[in-house]
C-alpha positions, 0 to 999 in steps of 0.5 A: 170518298170521291175521285176526281174525274177528269172527263168531267173537269169543265176547263178540259171540255170543248165548247159546248154550243160549237161541240153541239152544232158540230155533232148535228152537223156530222150527223145530218151529213152522214144520214144524207151521204148514206140516204141519198144517193146524190149526197155522193157525187160531185158539185160543181161548187163545193166538190166532193161532196162527202167531204164536205158533209161527213170528213171536214165536220168529224175532223172539226169535232176531232181538232175541237175534242183536241184542242180542248184536251190540249188547254191549261186545266186552271186559269193561273197555270200558265207555261213559264219560261226556264230561267237563262232560256232564250227565246227564238232560235240557238245557233252554235258557236262558231269554231273558226272566225268567218274572215279565215279563209282554209288552204286550198289543196293543190 
């Protein structure tokens, strides 16, 4: 009897080409930052180089994984509104009409 493993579910896996590209960019960026002192510096055009070589690809990879896991598990399952649910903001009922003035303290 085989058990379903969610790690191998194709509908929940991130886009493979983008995932591979980001992993490659992250690997090259890490190698550059660890081996070349110039890659640990600052550029006039880009700013702090480790941010662009390591941190941005890593955050993009994490976002890709997070968005891939947040996707619906099948194409048929969509979010549905509950009966009677209202869209937009819900405002509390007013307890008194707007035009009635409150008495002022003397």
